[in-house]
C-alpha positions as CSV (number, residue, x, y, z in Angstrom):
1,M,-27.3,-30.4,-63.4
2,P,-25.1,-32.8,-61.4
3,F,-23.0,-33.6,-64.5
4,L,-21.5,-30.1,-64.6
5,G,-18.5,-29.1,-62.4
6,R,-19.2,-26.4,-59.9
7,Y,-17.3,-23.8,-61.8
8,A,-19.2,-24.7,-65.0
9,R,-22.5,-24.4,-63.1
10,N,-21.5,-20.9,-61.9
11,Y,-20.9,-19.8,-65.4
12,L,-24.3,-21.2,-66.4
13,G,-25.9,-19.3,-63.5
14,L,-24.4,-16.1,-64.9
15,L,-25.2,-16.7,-68.5
16,V,-28.5,-18.6,-68.5
17,P,-31.4,-16.9,-66.8
18,G,-33.6,-19.1,-64.6
19,L,-30.9,-21.2,-63.1
20,K,-30.6,-21.2,-59.4
21,H,-26.8,-21.0,-59.3
22,P,-25.7,-17.5,-58.2
23,L,-23.0,-15.4,-59.7
24,R,-19.7,-16.3,-58.0
25,R,-16.2,-15.3,-58.7
26,V,-14.4,-17.7,-60.9
27,L,-10.9,-16.8,-59.8
28,Q,-10.9,-18.0,-56.2
29,K,-7.4,-18.2,-55.0
30,Q,-6.4,-21.4,-53.3
31,L,-4.0,-21.9,-50.5
32,L,-1.6,-23.7,-52.9
33,R,0.6,-21.3,-54.9
34,P,3.2,-21.9,-57.5
35,V,6.7,-22.0,-55.8
36,T,8.8,-19.1,-57.0
37,D,12.6,-19.0,-57.1
38,R,12.8,-17.4,-53.7
39,Q,10.4,-19.7,-51.9
40,V,10.9,-23.0,-50.2
41,C,7.9,-25.4,-50.2
42,W,9.4,-28.0,-47.8
43,R,9.7,-27.8,-44.0
44,C,12.4,-28.9,-41.7
45,Q,12.0,-30.3,-38.2
46,S,14.0,-27.5,-36.6
47,S,12.9,-23.9,-37.1
48,S,16.4,-22.6,-36.6
49,V,17.7,-24.3,-39.8
50,S,18.1,-22.1,-42.9
51,H,17.8,-23.8,-46.2
52,A,20.3,-23.4,-49.0
53,V,20.8,-24.3,-52.6
54,R,24.5,-24.3,-53.6
55,T,25.2,-24.3,-57.3
56,E,28.5,-24.9,-59.0
57,V,29.2,-24.3,-62.7
58,T,32.2,-25.8,-64.5
59,V,33.2,-25.1,-68.0
60,E,35.2,-27.9,-69.7
61,D,37.2,-27.3,-72.9
62,D,39.8,-29.3,-74.7
63,D,42.4,-26.6,-74.2
64,A,41.7,-25.4,-70.7
65,T,39.3,-25.9,-67.8
66,D,37.9,-22.9,-66.0
67,E,35.8,-23.5,-62.9
68,I,33.2,-21.0,-61.7
69,T,31.6,-21.6,-58.3
70,T,28.7,-19.6,-56.9
71,D,27.0,-19.9,-53.6
72,A,23.4,-18.9,-53.6
73,F,21.8,-19.2,-50.1
74,N,18.1,-18.9,-49.5
75,E,17.6,-17.2,-46.1
76,E,14.0,-18.5,-46.1
77,V,14.1,-19.6,-42.4
78,L,10.9,-21.1,-41.1
79,D,10.1,-18.0,-38.9
80,R,9.4,-16.1,-42.1
81,I,6.8,-18.6,-43.2
82,P,3.4,-17.6,-41.6
83,D,1.9,-20.1,-39.2
84,Q,-1.0,-21.9,-40.9
85,E,-2.6,-25.2,-41.1
86,P,-1.1,-27.7,-43.6
87,M,-2.6,-27.3,-47.0
88,E,-2.9,-31.1,-47.4
89,P,-3.2,-33.3,-44.3
90,M,-0.7,-36.1,-44.6
91,F,-1.7,-39.4,-43.1
92,W,1.2,-41.2,-44.7
93,D,4.8,-40.3,-44.5
94,R,5.1,-39.6,-48.3
95,K,8.4,-38.9,-49.9
96,V,10.4,-38.9,-53.1
97,P,13.4,-41.3,-52.8
98,R,16.8,-39.6,-53.0
99,T,18.8,-42.7,-54.1
100,M,18.1,-45.5,-56.6
101,Q,18.4,-48.0,-53.8
102,E,15.8,-46.2,-51.7
103,S,13.6,-45.9,-54.8
104,K,13.8,-49.6,-55.5
105,S,13.1,-50.5,-51.9
106,L,10.0,-48.2,-51.7
107,I,8.6,-49.6,-55.0
108,Q,9.1,-53.2,-54.0
109,R,7.8,-52.8,-50.5
110,P,4.5,-54.6,-50.0
111,T,1.5,-52.3,-50.5
112,T,-0.3,-51.4,-47.3
113,Q,-4.0,-52.0,-47.3
114,V,-6.6,-50.2,-45.1
115,A,-10.2,-50.8,-44.3
116,N,-12.5,-50.2,-47.2
117,P,-9.8,-49.1,-49.7
118,K,-10.7,-47.2,-52.8
119,F,-8.8,-46.7,-56.0
120,L,-8.9,-44.7,-59.2
121,R,-6.5,-44.3,-62.1
122,V,-6.8,-41.2,-64.3
123,S,-5.0,-40.3,-67.6
124,I,-4.4,-36.7,-68.3
125,L,-4.6,-36.2,-72.1
126,G,-4.1,-33.1,-74.1
127,S,-2.2,-31.3,-76.8
128,P,1.4,-30.2,-76.2
129,N,1.8,-27.4,-73.7
130,A,-1.8,-27.6,-72.5
131,G,-0.7,-27.6,-68.8
132,K,-0.9,-31.4,-68.0
133,S,2.2,-31.5,-65.8
134,T,1.3,-28.3,-64.0
135,L,-2.2,-29.8,-63.3
136,V,-0.7,-33.0,-61.8
137,N,1.6,-31.0,-59.6
138,Q,-1.2,-28.8,-58.4
139,I,-3.5,-31.7,-57.6
140,L,-0.8,-33.5,-55.8
141,G,0.5,-30.4,-53.9
142,W,4.0,-31.6,-54.7
143,R,6.4,-30.8,-57.5
144,V,7.0,-34.2,-59.2
145,C,6.6,-33.4,-62.9
146,S,8.8,-31.0,-64.9
147,T,7.0,-28.1,-66.5
148,S,8.0,-25.3,-68.9
149,S,6.5,-23.0,-71.5
150,K,8.1,-25.1,-74.3
151,V,6.5,-28.2,-75.9
152,H,7.6,-31.8,-75.3
153,T,8.9,-31.1,-71.8
154,T,7.2,-34.4,-70.7
155,R,8.9,-37.2,-72.7
156,R,7.1,-40.3,-71.5
157,N,4.3,-41.4,-69.2
158,S,4.9,-40.9,-65.5
159,L,2.7,-41.7,-62.5
160,A,1.9,-39.4,-59.6
161,I,0.2,-41.1,-56.6
162,M,-2.1,-39.3,-54.3
163,T,-3.2,-41.2,-51.1
164,E,-5.7,-39.6,-48.8
165,E,-7.3,-41.6,-45.9
166,N,-8.7,-44.7,-47.6
167,V,-8.5,-43.4,-51.2
168,Q,-5.6,-43.8,-53.7
169,I,-5.7,-41.8,-56.9
170,V,-3.1,-42.4,-59.6
171,L,-2.6,-39.6,-62.1
172,V,-0.9,-40.5,-65.4
173,D,1.0,-37.5,-66.8
174,T,1.3,-38.1,-70.6
175,P,3.2,-36.3,-73.4
176,G,1.2,-34.0,-75.6
177,V,-0.5,-35.9,-78.4
178,I,1.2,-35.6,-81.8
179,A,0.6,-37.2,-85.1
180,K,2.9,-40.1,-86.1
181,E,4.0,-38.4,-89.3
182,N,5.0,-35.2,-87.4
183,G,7.0,-37.2,-84.9
184,N,8.9,-39.1,-87.7
185,K,9.4,-35.8,-89.6
186,H,11.1,-34.1,-86.6
187,H,12.9,-37.3,-85.4
188,L,11.1,-37.3,-82.0
189,E,11.3,-40.0,-79.4
190,R,9.0,-42.9,-80.0
191,S,7.5,-42.4,-76.5
192,L,6.2,-39.0,-77.4
193,I,4.1,-40.6,-80.1
194,T,2.9,-43.8,-78.5
195,D,2.7,-43.1,-74.7
196,P,-0.6,-41.1,-74.7
197,E,-2.5,-43.9,-76.3
198,A,-0.7,-46.5,-74.3
199,S,-2.0,-44.9,-71.1
200,V,-5.6,-45.3,-72.0
201,P,-6.4,-49.1,-71.6
202,S,-5.3,-49.3,-67.9
203,V,-7.1,-46.2,-66.6
204,D,-10.6,-45.6,-65.3
205,V,-11.1,-42.0,-66.3
206,L,-9.8,-40.0,-69.3
207,A,-9.3,-36.3,-68.3
208,V,-9.1,-34.3,-71.6
209,L,-7.3,-31.0,-70.9
210,V,-7.9,-28.2,-73.3
211,D,-6.1,-24.8,-73.4
212,A,-9.1,-22.6,-73.4
213,S,-7.0,-19.5,-74.1
214,M,-5.9,-20.7,-77.5
215,R,-8.2,-19.7,-80.4
216,Y,-7.8,-23.0,-82.2
217,S,-9.7,-24.6,-79.3
218,E,-12.8,-23.1,-80.7
219,N,-12.5,-25.3,-83.8
220,G,-13.1,-28.4,-81.7
221,L,-11.1,-31.1,-80.0
222,D,-7.8,-32.3,-81.4
223,P,-8.6,-35.1,-83.9
224,L,-5.9,-37.2,-82.2
225,I,-7.8,-36.8,-78.9
226,L,-11.1,-37.6,-80.6
227,S,-9.5,-40.7,-82.0
228,L,-8.6,-42.0,-78.5
229,L,-12.1,-41.2,-77.3
230,Y,-13.8,-43.0,-80.2
231,K,-11.5,-46.0,-79.7
232,N,-12.6,-46.2,-76.1
233,P,-16.2,-45.2,-75.9
234,Y,-16.9,-47.1,-72.7
235,K,-14.3,-45.2,-70.7
236,D,-15.5,-42.4,-68.5
237,A,-14.3,-39.0,-69.7
238,I,-14.3,-35.5,-68.3
239,L,-13.4,-32.2,-70.0
240,L,-11.0,-29.8,-68.3
241,L,-10.9,-26.2,-69.7
242,N,-7.6,-24.9,-68.5
243,K,-6.1,-21.3,-68.3
244,V,-9.5,-19.7,-67.8
245,D,-7.7,-16.9,-65.9
246,L,-6.4,-15.7,-69.3
247,I,-9.9,-15.3,-70.7
248,K,-11.5,-11.9,-70.1
249,K,-14.9,-12.6,-71.7
250,K,-16.1,-15.5,-69.6
251,G,-19.1,-16.0,-71.9
252,K,-16.7,-17.6,-74.4
253,L,-16.2,-20.5,-72.0
254,L,-19.8,-21.5,-72.2
255,E,-19.8,-21.5,-75.9
256,L,-16.5,-23.4,-76.0
257,S,-18.1,-26.0,-73.6
258,R,-21.0,-26.4,-76.0
259,T,-18.7,-26.9,-79.0
260,L,-16.4,-29.4,-77.3
261,T,-19.3,-31.5,-75.9
262,N,-21.6,-31.3,-78.9
263,N,-24.0,-29.4,-76.6
264,S,-24.4,-32.6,-74.6
265,I,-22.9,-33.7,-71.3
266,G,-23.8,-37.2,-70.2
267,F,-26.3,-37.3,-73.1
268,Q,-28.1,-34.3,-71.5
269,S,-28.3,-31.1,-73.5
270,F,-26.9,-27.9,-72.3
271,P,-29.7,-25.6,-71.2
272,R,-30.3,-22.7,-73.6
273,H,-32.2,-19.5,-73.0
274,E,-34.6,-19.6,-75.9
275,P,-38.0,-18.0,-76.3
276,V,-40.9,-20.2,-75.1
277,E,-44.0,-20.7,-77.2
278,T,-46.0,-18.1,-75.3
279,H,-43.6,-15.5,-76.4
280,L,-43.8,-16.4,-80.1
281,S,-45.6,-14.3,-82.7
282,K,-48.8,-15.6,-84.3
283,A,-47.0,-16.5,-87.5
284,Q,-44.3,-18.4,-85.6
285,K,-47.0,-20.4,-83.7
286,N,-48.8,-21.3,-86.9
287,Q,-45.5,-22.5,-88.5
288,L,-44.6,-24.6,-85.4
289,F,-48.1,-26.1,-85.4
290,S,-47.9,-27.0,-89.1
291,Q,-44.5,-28.7,-88.6
292,R,-45.8,-30.8,-85.7
293,Y,-49.1,-31.7,-87.5
294,Y,-47.5,-32.9,-90.7
295,A,-44.9,-34.8,-88.8
296,R,-47.5,-36.8,-86.9
297,N,-49.5,-37.6,-90.1
298,D,-46.5,-38.5,-92.3
299,P,-46.1,-42.3,-92.5
300,N,-42.4,-41.9,-93.4
301,Y,-41.7,-39.5,-90.6
302,K,-38.9,-40.6,-88.2
303,P,-38.3,-38.7,-85.0
304,P,-34.9,-37.2,-84.6
305,L,-32.3,-39.3,-82.8
306,T,-31.6,-38.6,-79.2
307,P,-28.0,-37.5,-78.2
308,E,-27.3,-41.0,-77.0
309,E,-28.7,-42.8,-80.1
310,K,-26.7,-40.4,-82.3
311,F,-23.5,-41.0,-80.3
312,W,-23.7,-44.8,-80.6
313,A,-24.5,-44.5,-84.3
314,D,-21.3,-42.5,-84.8
315,I,-19.4,-45.1,-82.9
316,E,-20.7,-47.8,-85.2
317,K,-19.7,-45.8,-88.3
318,F,-16.2,-45.2,-86.8
319,N,-15.6,-48.9,-86.1
320,A,-16.8,-49.8,-89.6
321,L,-14.0,-47.8,-91.1
322,E,-11.0,-50.1,-91.7
323,N,-8.0,-47.9,-92.6
324,S,-6.6,-44.9,-90.7
325,S,-7.1,-42.5,-93.6
326,E,-10.9,-43.1,-93.6
327,R,-11.0,-42.6,-89.9
328,K,-9.0,-39.4,-90.2
329,V,-11.5,-38.0,-92.7
330,F,-14.4,-39.0,-90.4
331,L,-12.8,-37.3,-87.3
332,E,-12.0,-34.1,-89.2
333,K,-15.8,-33.6,-89.5
334,K,-16.3,-34.0,-85.7
335,R,-15.8,-31.2,-83.2
336,G,-16.7,-32.6,-79.8
337,W,-17.5,-35.6,-77.6
338,S,-21.0,-36.1,-76.4
339,K,-20.1,-38.5,-73.5
340,F,-18.2,-36.2,-71.2
341,K,-19.5,-36.8,-67.7
342,E,-18.5,-33.4,-66.4
343,V,-16.9,-30.1,-67.4
344,F,-14.5,-28.3,-65.1
345,M,-13.1,-24.8,-65.7
346,I,-9.8,-24.5,-64.0
347,S,-6.5,-22.6,-63.9
348,A,-3.8,-25.2,-63.2
349,L,-1.2,-22.5,-62.6
350,D,-3.2,-20.5,-60.0
351,G,-5.1,-23.4,-58.5
352,D,-8.6,-22.2,-59.4
353,G,-11.1,-25.0,-59.6
354,I,-8.5,-27.6,-58.5
355,S,-10.2,-28.5,-55.2
356,E,-13.5,-29.3,-57.0
357,L,-11.6,-31.5,-59.5
358,K,-9.8,-33.2,-56.7
359,S,-13.0,-33.8,-54.9
360,Y,-14.5,-35.3,-58.0
361,F,-11.7,-37.8,-58.3
362,L,-12.1,-38.8,-54.6
363,R,-15.8,-39.3,-55.1
364,S,-15.3,-41.3,-58.3
365,A,-12.9,-43.8,-56.7
366,Y,-14.3,-47.4,-56.5
367,S,-13.8,-50.1,-53.9
368,A,-10.5,-51.9,-54.8
369,N,-7.2,-52.6,-53.2
370,W,-4.4,-50.1,-53.5
371,K,-1.9,-50.8,-56.3
372,Y,1.0,-48.7,-54.8
373,N,2.6,-48.1,-51.4
374,P,1.0,-45.1,-49.9
375,E,4.4,-43.5,-49.1
376,L,5.2,-43.4,-52.9
377,V,4.6,-40.1,-54.6
378,S,5.9,-40.8,-58.1
379,N,7.3,-43.8,-60.1
380,Q,10.0,-41.6,-61.6
381,S,13.5,-42.6,-60.6
382,P,15.6,-40.0,-58.7
383,K,18.0,-39.8,-61.7
384,E,15.2,-39.1,-64.1
385,I,13.8,-36.3,-61.8
386,V,17.2,-34.6,-61.7
387,L,17.9,-34.7,-65.4
388,L,14.3,-33.5,-66.2
389,A,14.7,-30.6,-63.7
390,V,17.9,-29.4,-65.5
391,R,16.3,-29.9,-68.9
392,E,13.3,-27.9,-67.8
393,K,15.4,-24.9,-67.0
394,L,17.4,-25.3,-70.3
395,L,14.1,-25.1,-72.2
396,E,13.1,-22.0,-70.3
397,H,16.4,-20.1,-70.8
398,L,17.4,-21.2,-74.3
399,R,15.7,-20.6,-77.6
400,M,15.0,-22.5,-80.8
401,K,16.2,-26.1,-81.1
402,L,19.3,-25.8,-78.9
403,P,17.8,-27.0,-75.6
404,Y,16.4,-30.1,-77.4
405,Q,19.9,-30.9,-78.9
406,I,21.7,-30.8,-75.5
407,E,22.5,-34.1,-73.9
408,L,22.6,-34.5,-70.1
409,F,24.6,-37.1,-68.1
410,L,24.6,-37.6,-64.4
411,K,28.2,-37.8,-63.2
412,E,28.0,-37.7,-59.4
413,W,25.3,-38.5,-56.9
414,Q,25.9,-38.7,-53.1
415,I,24.4,-37.7,-49.8
416,D,26.9,-36.3,-47.3
417,E,26.8,-36.7,-43.5
418,K,24.6,-33.6,-43.2
419,G,22.0,-35.0,-45.5
420,V,22.8,-32.7,-48.4
421,L,22.2,-34.1,-51.8
422,R,25.4,-33.5,-53.9
423,L,24.8,-33.8,-57.7
424,C,27.0,-33.2,-60.7
425,V,25.4,-33.1,-64.2
426,R,27.3,-32.9,-67.5
427,V,25.7,-30.6,-70.0
428,K,26.9,-31.7,-73.4
429,C,26.4,-29.1,-76.2
430,P,26.0,-30.1,-79.9
431,R,28.9,-27.8,-81.0
432,P,31.6,-25.6,-79.4
433,G,29.8,-22.4,-80.4
434,A,26.7,-23.5,-78.4
435,M,28.7,-23.5,-75.2
436,K,28.9,-19.7,-75.2
437,I,25.2,-19.5,-75.6
438,V,24.5,-21.9,-72.8
439,M,27.0,-20.1,-70.5
440,G,25.8,-16.6,-71.3
441,E,27.7,-13.4,-70.6
442,G,29.8,-13.9,-67.6
443,A,28.3,-17.3,-67.0
444,N,25.1,-15.6,-65.8
445,R,22.8,-17.9,-67.8
446,I,24.2,-21.2,-66.6
447,R,24.3,-19.8,-63.0
448,A,20.6,-19.1,-63.3
449,I,19.9,-22.5,-64.8
450,A,21.8,-24.2,-62.0
451,Y,20.1,-22.2,-59.3
452,E,16.6,-22.6,-60.6
453,A,17.1,-26.4,-61.3
454,G,18.5,-26.8,-57.7
455,Q,15.4,-25.1,-56.3
456,E,13.1,-27.4,-58.2
457,M,15.0,-30.4,-56.9
458,M,14.7,-29.1,-53.4
459,N,10.9,-28.8,-53.9
460,T,10.8,-32.4,-55.1
461,F,13.2,-34.2,-52.8
462,R,12.5,-31.8,-49.9
463,C,16.2,-31.6,-48.8
464,E,19.1,-29.4,-49.3
465,V,20.8,-29.7,-52.7
466,L,24.3,-28.9,-54.0
467,L,24.1,-28.9,-57.8
468,K,27.2,-28.8,-60.1
469,L,26.8,-28.3,-63.8
470,V,29.7,-29.2,-66.1
471,V,29.3,-27.6,-69.6
472,C,31.2,-29.3,-72.5
473,S,30.8,-29.9,-76.2
474,K,30.9,-33.0,-78.4
């Protein structure tokens, strides 16, 4: 079964007798781990240098200004990091630019070409909060996309570029798919509605990410995802079942795979452990013989369609429907996609199954010139990275609609003589009463937000960061 990912084959080896694939543990821990608040994922040239995040919090009011400054130093010196081989061999001096000028220069720099270059562009599609940005960060081995437990953290399409040896993979991190009527109802940004579909025409592979831990996934693929697949039937597509570490009964994953693929991967049926004819009773054998005999002698008998014939027949029906309401009714009756080339069972947070997925992308790359400079990691501007990092922590620490109503403005950006990135971000609350909620008791909440956002910026820019947050109201 070459069309199944290794983890999927392992599950089949467990659940389907007769397969040669042995039982293996699904949760194999990878070298890459999520970076916690007290860890530093970047390295300095000198082992004697300690890394620090300095956060400053300022409260602005019409009547008075009260400044609160906190110093939070990480004593994570390099001698505390165990000696080990790099998790990702770096052939190119990759970096995230720290200034707009540096970013523009890197993007406009002529693309380096190597012998026998290969290229692949992949769009990561899925429902909100399925784990798309976490997956991109895990594959890249670099924190470039903002993540949180709240929906709509990713506001627009962003590119993450992975270059290894002669292969360049471009991952398109997209917002979670939402219906147009829902977006208009909640006054969401237009990019949240249009960007997922806009990413499809220019990519080579559609990676459909499904939260396997959610019960609604058992009902089938999101109709909006199915719509994108039906509109682009010639695009290669793979199915990624995420958050498998949260599922205790692993047998559910196989049934979920059957549902979401229409029991067919690459037009080949999933193997099922069913009784063979030699194990049937005499009555069952007679019934089976009668069905086959009358089928052969019936002039009106038509053999059942193969999975491939049935698939293309559905595509013709879908294309024949003219308006969106008819297509919506058509898709509501569908549950899966028969043309997935492979199925991968992964945990984007823990890194389980990521190496197999990454290897698949590298194998799938085709001969073509690179489109981006190999030193480039993301197409996001430094300003966008900073504001998204702050918003990510606001989403984590605040409830309800408040974090979505806060406006962020970059007030200061400079790099001092020691190479420390000094930033000042204005946090504009929708009303004066919201300032107290954002600050928290004794300004503890805003301190935590500033500290954690500074850590994320360190992990992205790989330099020391001094972050100052200025809280005010409209």
